[in-house]
C-alpha positions, 0 to 999 in steps of 0.5 A, spaced: 821 968 053 825 963 057 821 956 057 821 952 063 818 946 064 818 942 072 817 935 072 819 930 077 816 924 080 809 923 083 808 927 090 815 930 089 813 938 090 812 940 083 805 943 085 809 946 090 814 949 086 809 951 081 805 955 086 811 959 089 813 961 082 805 964 080 806 968 087 812 971 085 808 973 079 811 968 074 806 966 068 805 959 069 801 952 067 800 946 070 798 940 065 794 936 070 790 942 070 789 942 063 788 935 062 782 936 067 780 940 062 780 936 056 776 931 059 770 935 060 763 933 058 762 933 051 770 934 049 773 930 043 778 927 048 772 925 053 768 922 047 774 918 045 776 916 052 769 913 053 769 910 046 776 906 048 775 904 055 767 904 056 763 907 063 768 912 065 764 917 065 761 921 071 753 923 072 755 930 068 759 926 062 766 928 065 771 923 065 771 921 072 778 920 074 778 915 079 774 909 075 779 911 070 786 911 074 783 904 076 783 901 069 790 905 067 794 904 073 793 896 072 794 896 065 800 899 062 797 898 055 791 902 057 795 907 059 798 908 053 792 908 049 790 914 055 796 918 054 795 917 046 789 920 047 790 926 052 797 928 051 796 931 044 790 936 047 795 938 053 800 940 049 797 944 044 794 948 050 801 948 053 803 951 046 797 956 046 797 959 053 805 960 052 803 964 046 799 968 050 803 970 055 808 972 050 804 976 046 800 979 052 804 979 058 811 978 055 815 975 061 822 974 061 820 967 064 814 962 064 813 955 067 810 949 066 809 944 071 809 937 066 809 930 070 810 926 064 815 931 060 821 926 059 816 920 058 812 924 053 819 926 049 817 933 050 823 936 054 826 939 047 820 943 047 823 947 053 829 952 054 830 948 061 828 943 065 828 943 073 826 936 076 823 936 083 825 930 088 825 927 094 827 920 097 822 914 095 820 914 102 818 921 103 814 920 096 810 914 099 809 917 105 805 923 102 801 919 097 799 915 103 796 922 106 792 923 099 788 916 102 792 911 097 793 904 099 799 901 098 797 897 092 795 904 089 802 907 091 806 902 087 801 902 081 802 910 080 810 910 082 811 904 077 807 908 071 812 913 071 820 914 071 823 914 078 824 921 081 832 919 080 831 918 074 828 925 071 833 928 076 838 925 072 836 928 066 834 935 068 838 941 068 837 943 075 834 939 081 830 942 087 830 938 093 824 938 096 824 933 102 826 939 107 822 945 110 818 949 105 823 954 107 829 950 104 825 949 098 823 957 097 831 957 098 832 953 092 827 955 088 829 963 089 836 962 087 835 958 081 829 963 079 835 969 080 840 964 075 835 963 070 832 970 070 840 973 069 840 968 064 833 970 060 
């Protein structure tokens, strides 16, 4: 099974690419979804986050991501602390998920979307890294449509490598500033190439 990582800057189209892979029947994992899963009430990570950051849990005992975001995006050392608490659990979940795909489905390819792949030093865990990219102005526009203020956008963009840096290090790049059809064509051509190789 060929392990494909999809990475890229915030709002560069990773989720769209992952959804299109799922629609083609390719087994997929999403690191962001797995991170939500480790921050549920009563989990080891949730307890450690509450211990480190204080009042960041919602009424049900899960991590309130908006409260936590306000703290960690404004403070690089707090962000590093959070990543040290969450990333190991997320990568264990990715490993378990990929093992399950291999045992049960035996697919030729599996795809994992990981926003902070290069930042976390895990690119070497994958056979191929694909980066989604688009101009910074489009990233900002997409983030504004999600309801983020200019200041929040600046903090989120500053918290990770630029889309261009990630694209430079990836084996393949999907440019997402055009139409959905254009992105689909790029993805289709890439998957064909990867399936042949695997």
